[in-house]
Structure formats: C-alpha cells, structure tokens
KOLNU-738400 format. One line per 2 residues: number of its first residue (from 1); their letters; for each residue x, y, z of N, C-alpha, C. Coordinates in pm, 1 decimal, always signed. Last residue first. Example, Ala and Ser with C-alpha at 12.3 -4.5 7.8 and 13.67 -1.06 7.14 Angstrom:
2
2 = SA = +1285.0:-225.0:+708.0:+1367.0:-106.0:+714.0:+1290.0:+3.0:+787.0 | +1319.0:-569.0:+780.0:+1230.0:-450.0:+780.0:+1320.0:-330.0:+780.0 .
//
This chain:
231
231 = XX = +7616.0:-2856.5:+4349.1:+7750.1:-2782.0:+4360.0:+7837.1:-2778.0:+4250.4 | +7287.2:-2775.6:+4285.4:+7396.5:-2853.2:+4261.2:+7511.1:-2773.3:+4285.2 .
229 = XX = +7058.5:-2710.5:+4537.7:+7127.2:-2624.6:+4443.3:+7278.3:-2729.7:+4413.2 | +6979.8:-2845.0:+4745.7:+6879.3:-2853.8:+4621.2:+6966.1:-2791.1:+4508.4 .
227 = XX = +7180.6:-3063.3:+4960.9:+7148.4:-2933.9:+4875.9:+7062.6:-2939.5:+4770.6 | +7062.7:-3311.4:+5168.3:+7129.5:-3266.7:+5044.3:+7092.6:-3147.7:+4974.4 .
225 = XX = +6909.3:-3349.6:+5372.7:+7054.0:-3366.7:+5400.2:+7123.4:-3328.2:+5274.8 | +6640.8:-3295.1:+5417.1:+6679.4:-3419.1:+5349.7:+6832.9:-3455.6:+5356.2 .
223 = XX = +6612.7:-3086.0:+5585.3:+6530.5:-3172.5:+5601.0:+6587.3:-3302.8:+5542.3 | +6837.7:-2910.3:+5510.1:+6800.9:-2929.7:+5645.0:+6727.8:-3071.3:+5652.2 .
221 = XX = +6844.0:-2888.5:+5225.9:+6961.2:-2954.2:+5295.0:+6942.3:-2977.7:+5443.6 | +6573.0:-2793.7:+5188.7:+6608.0:-2927.4:+5130.2:+6743.2:-2994.2:+5219.7 .
219 = XX = +6479.0:-2559.1:+5235.6:+6481.4:-2645.7:+5353.4:+6541.2:-2794.4:+5320.1 | +6536.6:-2420.4:+4995.7:+6631.3:-2372.0:+5122.1:+6582.6:-2486.3:+5245.7 .
217 = XX = +6343.6:-2539.4:+4853.8:+6490.5:-2559.4:+4810.2:+6578.4:-2514.7:+4944.6 | +6123.7:-2482.6:+4958.7:+6174.6:-2635.6:+4960.6:+6318.3:-2658.2:+4925.4 .
215 = XX = +6114.0:-2214.3:+4928.0:+6106.7:-2277.6:+5045.4:+6178.8:-2412.2:+5062.6 | +6100.6:-2187.6:+4632.5:+6213.7:-2145.6:+4707.6:+6211.7:-2202.9:+4848.2 .
213 = XX = +5863.8:-2333.3:+4592.7:+5980.3:-2383.7:+4524.8:+6084.1:-2329.7:+4604.8 | +5669.3:-2178.9:+4719.3:+5697.6:-2303.6:+4761.3:+5822.3:-2372.4:+4716.2 .
211 = XX = +5692.2:-1937.8:+4563.9:+5731.1:-1925.6:+4701.9:+5747.2:-2066.6:+4761.2 | +5616.8:-2050.4:+4327.4:+5750.6:-2000.8:+4322.6:+5808.1:-1986.1:+4468.5 .
209 = XX = +5334.1:-2103.2:+4370.9:+5422.1:-2208.2:+4347.5:+5572.5:-2174.9:+4347.2 | +5249.9:-1860.4:+4447.0:+5256.2:-1938.7:+4538.2:+5352.2:-2068.6:+4499.9 .
207 = XX = +5282.5:-1741.6:+4177.4:+5366.7:-1664.1:+4293.4:+5352.6:-1773.0:+4413.4 | +5106.9:-1900.0:+4047.6:+5214.5:-1913.3:+4016.5:+5327.8:-1828.9:+4128.9 .
205 = XX = +4858.1:-1816.0:+4187.0:+4888.0:-1934.9:+4195.5:+5037.1:-1969.5:+4144.5 | +4860.3:-1539.0:+4105.1:+4866.7:-1574.3:+4247.8:+4917.4:-1721.4:+4279.0 .
203 = XX = +4782.7:-1509.5:+3845.1:+4931.0:-1495.8:+3883.5:+4959.2:-1534.1:+4024.7 | +4569.2:-1738.5:+3707.2:+4595.0:-1655.0:+3807.9:+4742.7:-1651.2:+3850.2 .
201 = XX = +4415.5:-1925.3:+3538.1:+4514.6:-1986.0:+3618.0:+4575.7:-1883.3:+3754.2 | +4265.4:-1755.1:+3409.0:+4181.8:-1849.9:+3489.5:+4312.6:-1920.0:+3585.5 .
199 = XX = +4422.8:-1606.1:+3253.5:+4362.9:-1530.8:+3367.4:+4286.5:-1648.1:+3449.7 | +4520.5:-1763.3:+3075.6:+4609.3:-1732.3:+3180.3:+4533.3:-1671.5:+3289.9 .
197 = XX = +4412.2:-2043.7:+2895.3:+4366.1:-1908.1:+2935.0:+4432.2:-1862.7:+3075.5 | +4446.8:-2218.0:+2615.9:+4515.5:-2170.6:+2755.1:+4467.3:-2040.4:+2774.4 .
195 = XX = +4209.6:-2440.3:+2485.5:+4301.7:-2305.9:+2479.0:+4355.3:-2263.4:+2608.2 | +4103.4:-2728.8:+2309.1:+4113.4:-2635.4:+2419.2:+4196.2:-2538.8:+2386.1 .
193 = XX = +4139.8:-2851.8:+2084.1:+4044.9:-2904.1:+2130.6:+4013.6:-2836.0:+2271.6 | +4366.0:-2825.0:+1925.9:+4263.9:-2710.4:+1928.2:+4139.5:-2760.5:+1979.3 .
191 = XX = +4592.5:-2957.3:+1977.1:+4490.1:-3024.0:+1888.4:+4367.7:-2910.5:+1889.7 | +4732.4:-2811.4:+2172.8:+4791.4:-2819.8:+2052.5:+4681.1:-2899.1:+1948.3 .
189 = XX = +4538.3:-2866.8:+2396.0:+4583.8:-2720.7:+2338.2:+4621.4:-2744.8:+2192.6 | +4587.4:-3119.1:+2424.4:+4429.4:-3078.1:+2378.5:+4451.2:-2952.8:+2340.2 .
187 = XX = +4859.4:-3151.5:+2515.8:+4806.2:-3207.8:+2377.1:+4666.8:-3155.7:+2337.2 | +4924.2:-3022.4:+2729.7:+4917.7:-2936.2:+2613.2:+4876.1:-3013.6:+2489.3 .
185 = XX = +5025.4:-3325.1:+2885.2:+5023.5:-3187.0:+2912.5:+5022.8:-3119.4:+2782.0 | +4837.4:-3622.2:+2849.3:+4971.7:-3557.3:+2826.2:+4949.0:-3378.9:+2826.6 .
183 = XX = +4545.2:-3630.1:+2866.3:+4659.9:-3690.6:+2979.4:+4774.6:-3620.3:+2965.1 | +4358.9:-3369.0:+2787.2:+4441.2:-3461.7:+2743.9:+4492.3:-3506.0:+2876.5 .
181 = XX = +4014.6:-3217.3:+2714.0:+4138.7:-3236.0:+2804.2:+4190.6:-3348.5:+2739.0 | +3772.0:-3254.5:+2607.4:+3802.9:-3134.9:+2587.8:+3945.9:-3129.8:+2666.5 .
179 = XX = +3717.7:-3541.1:+2649.9:+3707.5:-3474.2:+2493.6:+3769.0:-3349.3:+2492.6 | +3684.2:-3539.7:+2921.9:+3787.3:-3621.7:+2832.5:+3808.4:-3565.9:+2729.7 .
177 = XX = +3432.7:-3433.5:+2953.7:+3536.1:-3383.4:+3013.5:+3663.3:-3429.9:+2909.4 | +3249.8:-3594.0:+2809.3:+3269.5:-3464.4:+2770.4:+3392.8:-3385.1:+2822.0 .
175 = XX = +3299.8:-3844.5:+2934.7:+3321.6:-3818.9:+2802.5:+3338.7:-3670.1:+2753.5 | +3199.2:-3765.8:+3198.7:+3333.9:-3802.1:+3185.7:+3382.1:-3804.9:+3017.2 .
173 = XX = +2936.9:-3770.1:+3125.6:+2983.8:-3661.7:+3185.7:+3144.0:-3684.4:+3136.7 | +2897.1:-4052.8:+3009.3:+2832.3:-3929.2:+2944.9:+2912.7:-3797.7:+2992.8 .
171 = XX = +2977.9:-4232.9:+3217.9:+3025.6:-4238.7:+3083.4:+3014.7:-4104.4:+3006.4 | +3073.0:-4277.4:+3533.3:+2983.4:-4155.1:+3462.6:+3020.1:-4132.3:+3299.1 .
169 = XX = +3206.9:-4484.9:+3563.1:+3101.5:-4452.8:+3652.7:+3014.3:-4335.3:+3615.6 | +3362.9:-4547.0:+3334.7:+3293.6:-4663.8:+3390.6:+3172.9:-4593.4:+3479.9 .
167 = XX = +3522.7:-4309.0:+3372.0:+3460.1:-4353.2:+3230.6:+3348.1:-4442.5:+3256.2 | +3654.6:-4320.1:+3595.9:+3550.3:-4220.2:+3584.5:+3475.4:-4264.2:+3469.0 .
165 = XX = +3814.9:-4559.7:+3568.6:+3694.4:-4550.8:+3668.3:+3593.4:-4459.5:+3657.6 | +3984.5:-4484.7:+3347.7:+3904.9:-4577.6:+3343.6:+3778.2:-4581.6:+3438.9 .
163 = XX = +4091.8:-4254.4:+3460.8:+4012.2:-4220.5:+3352.8:+3948.6:-4362.2:+3330.3 | +4269.4:-4368.6:+3671.2:+4144.2:-4270.9:+3696.6:+4064.6:-4259.7:+3567.6 .
161 = XX = +4427.5:-4519.9:+3508.9:+4359.1:-4586.9:+3595.3:+4245.0:-4528.7:+3624.5 | +4585.3:-4332.4:+3381.2:+4474.4:-4426.6:+3309.5:+4403.1:-4486.4:+3393.6 .
159 = XX = +4708.9:-4226.3:+3606.5:+4641.0:-4152.0:+3533.2:+4522.2:-4221.9:+3435.7 | +4836.9:-4419.7:+3720.4:+4743.7:-4369.7:+3781.5:+4650.2:-4292.9:+3699.9 .
157 = XX = +5096.5:-4448.6:+3585.5:+4980.6:-4551.1:+3583.9:+4848.0:-4507.5:+3598.2 | +5205.4:-4232.7:+3685.0:+5183.2:-4233.0:+3550.3:+5080.9:-4349.4:+3515.2 .
155 = XX = +5233.9:-4314.9:+3949.0:+5180.6:-4142.3:+3935.4:+5131.0:-4166.2:+3785.6 | +5360.1:-4547.6:+3973.7:+5214.0:-4511.3:+4002.2:+5156.6:-4399.3:+3965.7 .
153 = XX = +5629.0:-4466.4:+3864.1:+5531.7:-4595.2:+3797.8:+5387.1:-4556.4:+3838.6 | +5703.4:-4307.8:+4058.4:+5688.8:-4246.4:+3902.3:+5600.2:-4369.6:+3853.1 .
151 = XX = +5736.3:-4439.0:+4282.2:+5628.2:-4341.4:+4288.7:+5611.2:-4315.9:+4151.0 | +5918.1:-4632.6:+4196.6:+5782.1:-4679.1:+4232.5:+5679.4:-4569.7:+4240.8 .
149 = XX = +6135.9:-4465.6:+4145.0:+6073.4:-4529.7:+4060.1:+5936.9:-4579.5:+4077.1 | +6193.4:-4372.3:+4371.8:+6138.7:-4268.2:+4291.6:+6088.5:-4349.8:+4160.9 .
147 = XX = +6288.1:-4589.3:+4511.3:+6188.2:-4513.3:+4581.8:+6124.2:-4425.4:+4448.0 | +6445.2:-4756.4:+4334.6:+6339.2:-4812.6:+4400.9:+6241.8:-4728.0:+4461.8 .
145 = XX = +6642.4:-4541.0:+4266.5:+6557.2:-4617.2:+4178.4:+6437.3:-4701.1:+4230.5 | +6753.4:-4502.3:+4511.5:+6657.5:-4405.1:+4458.2:+6598.4:-4464.6:+4333.5 .
143 = XX = +6872.9:-4742.2:+4579.7:+6773.0:-4697.8:+4657.9:+6680.6:-4591.8:+4583.9 | +7065.5:-4758.3:+4348.9:+6971.3:-4827.0:+4389.8:+6864.3:-4792.1:+4447.2 .
141 = XX = +7131.7:-4424.8:+4204.9:+7141.9:-4541.9:+4293.4:+7053.2:-4636.2:+4326.4 | +7095.6:-4170.6:+4070.5:+7119.9:-4305.0:+3991.0:+7118.4:-4431.8:+4083.0 .
139 = XX = +6967.2:-3880.5:+4054.9:+7007.7:-3983.3:+4169.5:+7004.3:-4112.6:+4133.6 | +6841.7:-3763.6:+3862.8:+6943.9:-3701.5:+3916.8:+7024.9:-3786.5:+4011.6 .
137 = XX = +6631.2:-3944.2:+3779.9:+6709.9:-3905.0:+3694.7:+6847.1:-3852.6:+3758.6 | +6465.2:-3931.6:+4000.1:+6519.4:-4056.9:+3985.8:+6638.2:-4032.0:+3855.4 .
135 = XX = +6406.2:-3652.8:+4013.3:+6484.3:-3710.0:+4118.3:+6553.4:-3826.0:+4098.2 | +6237.7:-3660.5:+3795.4:+6337.8:-3563.8:+3794.0:+6463.2:-3614.6:+3899.7 .
133 = XX = +6024.2:-3824.7:+3864.3:+6107.1:-3848.2:+3756.0:+6244.0:-3765.0:+3743.7 | +5928.7:-3702.9:+4106.3:+5974.0:-3853.4:+4116.2:+6075.4:-3876.3:+3984.1 .
131 = XX = +5839.6:-3450.6:+3994.0:+5903.8:-3460.6:+4094.5:+5988.9:-3605.4:+4116.3 | +5646.1:-3550.7:+3766.4:+5794.8:-3471.2:+3743.3:+5875.2:-3462.4:+3876.3 .
129 = XX = +5473.6:-3707.3:+3917.4:+5556.0:-3767.2:+3804.8:+5678.3:-3653.9:+3768.3 | +5339.0:-3502.4:+4078.2:+5419.8:-3614.3:+4136.2:+5515.6:-3687.1:+4045.3 .
127 = XX = +5252.7:-3372.7:+3867.6:+5329.9:-3304.8:+3958.0:+5412.5:-3424.5:+4033.0 | +5071.5:-3538.0:+3735.2:+5194.7:-3483.4:+3662.4:+5266.8:-3433.0:+3763.8 .
125 = XX = +4893.2:-3559.2:+3954.8:+4975.0:-3681.9:+3924.6:+5095.4:-3657.3:+3846.4 | +4779.3:-3322.8:+3934.5:+4855.2:-3346.8:+4045.6:+4936.8:-3469.4:+4037.2 .
123 = XX = +4671.2:-3284.1:+3669.1:+4781.4:-3208.9:+3679.3:+4855.3:-3255.2:+3828.4 | +4521.6:-3422.9:+3465.8:+4566.1:-3521.3:+3585.8:+4706.3:-3415.4:+3631.1 .
121 = XX = +4439.6:-3309.4:+3225.1:+4342.4:-3336.9:+3330.4:+4392.2:-3420.2:+3451.2 | +4628.5:-3034.6:+3125.2:+4619.5:-3170.7:+3173.9:+4484.1:-3176.2:+3246.6 .
119 = XX = +4533.6:-2740.0:+3070.6:+4681.6:-2808.8:+3031.8:+4673.4:-2971.3:+3035.3 | +4306.8:-2721.6:+3139.3:+4326.0:-2707.2:+3012.6:+4447.9:-2746.8:+2956.5 .
117 = XX = +4354.5:-2738.9:+3443.1:+4293.9:-2844.7:+3380.1:+4292.3:-2849.0:+3215.8 | +4439.7:-2495.2:+3512.6:+4558.3:-2614.1:+3489.8:+4498.6:-2712.7:+3421.6 .
115 = XX = +4169.7:-2322.8:+3404.6:+4303.6:-2320.7:+3468.2:+4397.9:-2424.5:+3417.3 | +3897.5:-2580.1:+3334.5:+3942.6:-2448.4:+3362.3:+4093.2:-2441.4:+3422.8 .
113 = XX = +3632.9:-2747.2:+3302.8:+3757.4:-2749.8:+3248.2:+3795.7:-2601.9:+3228.2 | +3394.5:-2691.5:+3428.2:+3504.0:-2786.8:+3488.0:+3625.3:-2776.4:+3437.0 .
111 = XX = +3136.2:-2525.3:+3430.7:+3280.5:-2472.3:+3420.2:+3406.1:-2550.6:+3481.9 | +2963.6:-2694.1:+3458.6:+2965.7:-2632.9:+3334.2:+3111.0:-2598.5:+3305.2 .
109 = XX = +2940.2:-3020.3:+3643.1:+2946.1:-2872.2:+3626.3:+2989.0:-2814.0:+3485.3 | +2930.1:-3278.0:+3637.5:+2837.6:-3227.0:+3560.7:+2835.0:-3072.2:+3551.6 .
107 = XX = +3154.8:-3382.7:+3792.0:+3148.4:-3384.0:+3648.0:+3047.6:-3329.2:+3588.4 | +3142.3:-3362.3:+4061.6:+3174.9:-3252.7:+3994.7:+3165.1:-3261.3:+3838.4 .
105 = XX = +3175.8:-3629.5:+4163.9:+3075.9:-3560.8:+4180.9:+3054.6:-3408.0:+4107.8 | +3427.4:-3705.8:+4125.7:+3346.0:-3749.0:+4004.1:+3193.7:-3660.2:+4034.4 .
103 = XX = +3595.2:-3665.1:+4356.9:+3577.8:-3544.5:+4235.2:+3470.9:-3581.8:+4124.2 | +3660.6:-3840.0:+4509.2:+3527.3:-3786.2:+4528.0:+3495.4:-3664.0:+4420.5 .
101 = XX = +3995.9:-3771.9:+4462.0:+3902.9:-3850.4:+4529.6:+3765.3:-3775.1:+4570.4 | +4036.8:-3589.6:+4132.3:+4066.7:-3630.6:+4288.4:+3976.0:-3728.3:+4358.5 .
99 = XX = +3910.4:-3531.8:+3898.3:+4001.6:-3661.9:+3909.8:+4058.8:-3693.2:+4047.1 | +3796.1:-3290.1:+3910.5:+3727.3:-3401.0:+3897.3:+3801.1:-3543.5:+3889.8 .
97 = XX = +3878.0:-3006.3:+4089.8:+3942.8:-3131.6:+4054.8:+3858.9:-3264.6:+4042.6 | +3858.9:-2700.1:+4081.8:+3759.0:-2809.1:+4102.8:+3845.8:-2911.9:+4037.1 .
95 = XX = +4173.5:-2543.9:+4266.5:+4056.5:-2548.5:+4167.2:+3968.8:-2672.7:+4184.1 | +4380.9:-2609.6:+4406.4:+4294.2:-2473.8:+4429.8:+4178.6:-2451.9:+4346.1 .
93 = XX = +4490.2:-2821.5:+4351.6:+4428.8:-2816.4:+4483.6:+4355.4:-2698.1:+4509.0 | +4601.8:-2796.2:+4092.7:+4513.5:-2919.6:+4130.9:+4452.9:-2896.7:+4243.1 .
91 = XX = +4759.9:-2556.2:+4116.0:+4629.0:-2536.8:+4024.4:+4539.1:-2675.7:+4062.9 | +4961.0:-2678.4:+4286.2:+4886.4:-2582.0:+4326.1:+4769.0:-2556.1:+4265.5 .
89 = XX = +5074.7:-2877.5:+4092.0:+5004.8:-2915.0:+4200.3:+4925.4:-2804.0:+4272.4 | +5160.8:-2702.0:+3863.9:+5072.2:-2818.0:+3860.2:+4995.8:-2853.1:+3978.2 .
87 = XX = +5375.9:-2591.7:+4030.6:+5266.6:-2504.9:+3969.6:+5136.2:-2590.8:+3936.1 | +5550.1:-2784.0:+4093.1:+5434.4:-2709.5:+4199.1:+5336.3:-2623.1:+4140.6 .
85 = XX = +5637.8:-2848.6:+3859.2:+5548.6:-2971.5:+3924.0:+5465.7:-2874.0:+4017.6 | +5748.8:-2612.3:+3745.9:+5632.1:-2648.8:+3690.1:+5569.9:-2752.1:+3780.8 .
83 = XX = +5956.0:-2659.2:+3970.2:+5879.7:-2537.1:+3945.3:+5744.1:-2554.6:+3873.4 | +6102.4:-2891.2:+3933.9:+6018.6:-2867.6:+4067.9:+5921.4:-2748.5:+4048.4 .
81 = XX = +6295.2:-2880.0:+3718.9:+6140.9:-2941.2:+3693.3:+6036.2:-2921.0:+3819.7 | +6520.0:-2750.7:+3844.3:+6427.2:-2692.8:+3726.1:+6299.1:-2739.9:+3722.7 .
79 = XX = +6600.9:-2918.4:+4032.8:+6565.6:-2787.0:+4062.5:+6479.3:-2725.4:+3966.2 | +6612.2:-3180.8:+3912.6:+6514.9:-3159.5:+4006.3:+6488.2:-3002.2:+4036.4 .
77 = XX = +6814.3:-3109.6:+3715.7:+6666.9:-3140.3:+3665.6:+6564.1:-3124.6:+3773.7 | +7075.3:-3090.5:+3784.9:+7010.7:-2974.0:+3765.3:+6846.6:-2995.1:+3737.2 .
75 = XX = +7178.3:-3328.0:+3764.3:+7163.4:-3297.7:+3907.2:+7084.0:-3153.7:+3888.1 | +7201.3:-3369.4:+3473.4:+7114.6:-3434.6:+3545.9:+7079.0:-3399.0:+3698.6 .
73 = XX = +7422.8:-3197.7:+3412.5:+7319.4:-3168.4:+3378.0:+7197.2:-3243.8:+3427.0 | +7633.9:-3318.0:+3541.5:+7598.9:-3190.6:+3617.2:+7456.6:-3169.4:+3540.3 .
71 = XX = +7572.0:-3678.3:+3521.2:+7658.7:-3564.3:+3512.9:+7583.1:-3431.2:+3581.1 | +7411.9:-3901.4:+3516.4:+7392.1:-3796.5:+3409.6:+7474.0:-3664.8:+3414.6 .
69 = XX = +7479.4:-4219.6:+3587.4:+7525.9:-4087.7:+3650.8:+7500.8:-3994.6:+3518.7 | +7358.1:-4523.6:+3733.7:+7388.7:-4434.3:+3620.1:+7402.5:-4300.0:+3708.9 .
67 = XX = +7377.2:-4677.5:+3976.0:+7327.9:-4747.2:+3834.7:+7364.0:-4667.1:+3696.2 | +7583.8:-4674.9:+4245.3:+7528.9:-4601.8:+4135.0:+7506.5:-4696.5:+4035.1 .
65 = XX = +7510.8:-4923.8:+4523.7:+7639.2:-4856.2:+4395.4:+7540.7:-4759.3:+4279.6 | +7337.2:-4833.6:+4825.9:+7374.8:-4914.5:+4687.1:+7447.0:-4825.1:+4612.8 .
63 = XX = +7141.8:-4849.5:+5097.4:+7239.7:-4787.1:+5043.2:+7254.3:-4887.4:+4920.8 | +6859.8:-4755.9:+5350.8:+6935.9:-4821.8:+5225.2:+7052.2:-4781.1:+5165.0 .
61 = XX = +6765.0:-4599.9:+5536.1:+6864.2:-4713.9:+5572.9:+6929.2:-4762.0:+5471.2 | +6606.0:-4428.1:+5386.9:+6701.7:-4368.2:+5453.1:+6799.9:-4474.8:+5529.0 .
59 = XX = +6412.8:-4610.6:+5277.6:+6511.0:-4542.0:+5192.4:+6618.9:-4497.1:+5283.4 | +6263.8:-4689.6:+5496.3:+6355.7:-4803.2:+5449.0:+6475.8:-4720.8:+5345.1 .
57 = XX = +6124.1:-4445.9:+5555.2:+6228.5:-4505.4:+5658.2:+6303.7:-4603.4:+5593.3 | +5990.3:-4398.1:+5321.0:+6068.9:-4312.6:+5360.2:+6181.0:-4369.9:+5462.2 .
55 = XX = +5847.1:-4636.6:+5290.6:+5911.3:-4614.3:+5187.1:+6031.0:-4502.8:+5260.4 | +5685.9:-4653.0:+5534.9:+5770.6:-4743.8:+5517.5:+5857.1:-4724.6:+5402.2 .
53 = XX = +5531.2:-4408.8:+5490.2:+5620.0:-4402.9:+5618.1:+5721.3:-4527.1:+5582.1 | +5388.4:-4493.0:+5255.1:+5486.4:-4357.9:+5244.8:+5567.3:-4378.7:+5366.3 .
51 = XX = +5244.5:-4701.3:+5369.9:+5321.8:-4729.7:+5276.9:+5420.5:-4612.0:+5245.8 | +5069.3:-4559.7:+5560.6:+5177.2:-4658.6:+5619.9:+5277.8:-4683.5:+5497.6 .
49 = XX = +4911.6:-4402.7:+5383.4:+5015.3:-4340.1:+5481.6:+5109.2:-4440.4:+5520.3 | +4810.1:-4612.2:+5242.3:+4890.4:-4543.7:+5170.5:+4975.0:-4457.3:+5274.8 .
47 = XX = +4645.2:-4719.3:+5461.3:+4750.3:-4807.2:+5385.5:+4848.5:-4723.3:+5327.9 | +4464.5:-4499.6:+5498.2:+4562.2:-4556.1:+5595.4:+4666.4:-4625.0:+5554.1 .
45 = XX = +4339.1:-4476.3:+5253.9:+4441.5:-4366.6:+5314.3:+4522.0:-4415.5:+5417.0 | +4198.9:-4729.3:+5234.7:+4288.7:-4705.0:+5145.2:+4416.4:-4602.6:+5204.7 .
43 = XX = +4035.3:-4709.1:+5458.9:+4126.6:-4780.1:+5472.8:+4260.4:-4776.3:+5349.0 | +3886.0:-4459.0:+5381.2:+3965.2:-4467.4:+5499.2:+4067.7:-4562.4:+5520.0 .
41 = XX = +3776.0:-4583.7:+5140.6:+3879.5:-4437.9:+5131.0:+3952.7:-4456.2:+5264.6 | +3616.5:-4774.1:+5230.9:+3738.4:-4832.6:+5158.7:+3833.0:-4706.3:+5128.8 .
39 = XX = +3443.2:-4641.4:+5373.4:+3526.7:-4739.3:+5450.8:+3651.1:-4773.2:+5368.4 | +3303.4:-4489.8:+5200.3:+3399.3:-4440.6:+5308.8:+3491.1:-4532.9:+5376.4 .
37 = XX = +3190.7:-4726.1:+5014.1:+3299.7:-4607.9:+4966.3:+3367.8:-4557.1:+5080.5 | +3209.1:-5034.4:+5201.9:+3154.5:-4925.0:+5158.5:+3234.2:-4791.3:+5118.5 .
35 = XX = +3345.4:-5299.1:+5224.2:+3358.5:-5187.2:+5319.5:+3281.3:-5045.3:+5312.7 | +3223.1:-5431.7:+5024.9:+3244.1:-5517.6:+5156.3:+3259.8:-5390.4:+5266.2 .
33 = XX = +3234.6:-5291.5:+4817.5:+3130.2:-5358.7:+4850.2:+3112.4:-5407.1:+4988.2 | +3529.9:-5217.2:+4792.2:+3414.9:-5122.3:+4826.4:+3295.3:-5176.0:+4873.0 .
31 = XX = +3646.6:-5458.3:+4740.4:+3657.8:-5401.2:+4882.6:+3549.7:-5301.9:+4914.4 | +3526.2:-5497.3:+4479.6:+3490.0:-5598.2:+4587.1:+3509.2:-5515.2:+4712.2 .
29 = XX = +3656.0:-5274.6:+4360.1:+3503.7:-5291.7:+4360.8:+3459.4:-5388.7:+4461.0 | +3935.5:-5339.3:+4379.6:+3872.9:-5206.3:+4449.5:+3711.0:-5239.2:+4470.7 .
27 = XX = +3960.6:-5538.6:+4217.1:+3979.4:-5581.4:+4380.7:+3913.2:-5451.1:+4435.6 | +4002.3:-5480.8:+3956.0:+3855.2:-5522.3:+3999.5:+3844.1:-5514.4:+4142.4 .
25 = XX = +4229.0:-5194.1:+4020.7:+4185.7:-5323.8:+3975.3:+4033.2:-5339.3:+3995.7 | +4354.1:-4990.2:+4130.5:+4315.3:-4970.7:+3986.8:+4281.7:-5087.4:+3946.7 .
23 = XX = +4367.7:-5048.5:+4413.6:+4285.8:-4915.7:+4355.8:+4277.9:-4900.8:+4225.3 | +4521.1:-5282.5:+4386.1:+4403.9:-5283.1:+4444.5:+4318.4:-5152.7:+4418.6 .
21 = XX = +4750.2:-5278.9:+4205.3:+4680.1:-5394.7:+4232.0:+4561.2:-5389.5:+4298.7 | +4817.9:-5015.7:+4210.5:+4784.9:-5077.3:+4063.0:+4707.1:-5184.5:+4080.8 .
19 = XX = +4837.4:-4946.6:+4494.4:+4781.8:-4847.0:+4403.4:+4754.9:-4900.3:+4257.4 | +4937.5:-5183.2:+4633.9:+4825.3:-5088.6:+4667.8:+4784.4:-5026.2:+4584.8 .
17 = XX = +5154.1:-5235.6:+4446.9:+5054.6:-5317.5:+4457.1:+4935.0:-5245.9:+4505.5 | +5348.5:-4996.9:+4497.4:+5296.3:-5034.3:+4381.7:+5158.5:-5138.0:+4353.1 .
15 = XX = +5385.2:-5036.7:+4789.9:+5308.1:-4932.3:+4730.4:+5260.9:-4961.5:+4586.1 | +5496.6:-5325.0:+4789.9:+5387.2:-5278.2:+4861.6:+5311.2:-5165.2:+4786.2 .
13 = XX = +5729.2:-5237.9:+4641.0:+5635.2:-5338.6:+4603.4:+5504.5:-5326.8:+4649.9 | +5858.0:-5076.2:+4824.5:+5814.7:-5030.1:+4674.7:+5723.7:-5124.0:+4619.4 .
11 = XX = +5898.6:-5248.9:+5047.0:+5808.5:-5134.8:+5034.7:+5769.4:-5061.5:+4932.0 | +6090.1:-5409.6:+4930.2:+5957.5:-5466.0:+4982.9:+5861.2:-5356.1:+4990.7 .
9 = XX = +6305.7:-5239.3:+4899.9:+6215.4:-5312.2:+4758.3:+6078.8:-5366.0:+4803.7 | +6354.0:-5182.2:+5128.3:+6329.8:-5080.3:+5061.0:+6230.6:-5138.1:+4929.5 .
7 = XX = +6462.3:-5423.8:+5215.8:+6343.8:-5381.4:+5286.0:+6279.9:-5269.6:+5208.0 | +6685.5:-5425.9:+5048.1:+6555.2:-5523.2:+5037.4:+6458.7:-5477.0:+5106.2 .
5 = XX = +6891.5:-5282.5:+5101.1:+6789.8:-5231.4:+4979.1:+6667.5:-5340.2:+4984.5 | +7058.9:-5404.0:+5242.7:+7002.3:-5291.0:+5321.8:+6876.2:-5237.0:+5223.1 .
3 = XX = +7194.5:-5596.0:+5105.3:+7084.9:-5630.3:+5220.9:+7011.9:-5516.6:+5288.8 | +7197.6:-5464.8:+4768.0:+7240.3:-5500.0:+4871.9:+7134.7:-5541.0:+4999.6 .
1 = X = +7168.3:-5642.7:+4435.5:+7108.1:-5556.2:+4543.5:+7148.2:-5571.2:+4683.7 .
//
C-alpha cells in the first residue's frame, strides 16, 4: 500500500466501523438511550456525511498499482449494471420502504409488499451494491478496492443488519413482511412466495431510471474524469 493510500484506508475503516460497528451492533442501542432516536439519527447522518466526504477526498488523492484487470468485459460492467441499480433505487425511493430509516412505522400496512419490494426487500442497498461491485470489478487498483470494497461490504452486510433490527423491534409485522419477500433478488418470486406485478412498478419508474442512467453516463467524464463508455 502506497503512502497516498493510507488516508483512504483509514476513511474506509471509519466508514465500515460506523455502519457495522455502531449502526449494526448493540452500541446503537446504547447511543440511542443517551441521545434519543432523533439525536442518534442526526449524529449518525452527520458522521455518514463526513465519512463520504473523507472517502471522496482521500480517493482522489490516492494512487496504487492495479490488483486485477478483467479486460474489456470488466470495463462494461458499470455501464450495464447501473441501469438495474438505478431501477431498484428509483423503486425504493418512490414507494413505501419499510427498510428505510423510520420505515418500521409502515410495517402494519396491508399494501406493503409492492413494486420492487416483490423483487427484494432491500432495493436501495442492492442498488448501492451493484454500483460499488460493478465499479470494483472494472477498476482493480488499490484505491478502487478500498473505496468500492468498503461501500460494497456495508451495503451487503447492512441487509442482514436491518433484518435483525426490524425483527427485534416488530417481530410479528416483520415476520409477515419477510415471509413474502427475500434479501436476494427474485428468490421469493422463484419460491412462489410472491409474484412480479409490472403494473405496480410502473413504466414511469423505468423511464426515470433510464433518464438518470443516460444523464450519469453523460456527466461521468466531466464530474469523475473517466468516460462511462469503455473505449
């Protein structure tokens, strides 16, 4: 690891510790007792923002030798996987999301399992996982492994962490929701515990995802400095 990668490694460790060591551990309950629910959420949001800024700043300053190279196929992965990632993200923020912050209040609703939540009960975290995982595969240098690897770990581990917290807080309501959904996309549908209803997803959500995909691809070389379309 180069000298320029150590600050990024520290930022990645802070990010993982914040999300898995505090938000996903008994320390959350201790912090909530001291700060209250709103106080904890405010403090956690502020620390998360600082963590993202630290990752972004230290990533731009880091360099390192390539660890792997998947070739042309790997460089196409972000462009291809960002479309389903954005579709999941749009579905998660435009519907009732019981896995979001404060979403446990929605668990008693009759119409909870709708849209992309029939595909997976964690569409937002899967969106982040697809984004981080595809970029990790395509860009195999040490800084990329630290940045995208830390984001991928927290996205994947966060799914089980949210399940545990929701199950402890509302065992009966969460049990009904979990029984009709799955962590891994399409598993509940393939297991006949659910079905895909395209009318609930809505063509406008897919259109919004496509528009966001095109806009991000166009802005990628300007904002990130790397073209989204492999050369």
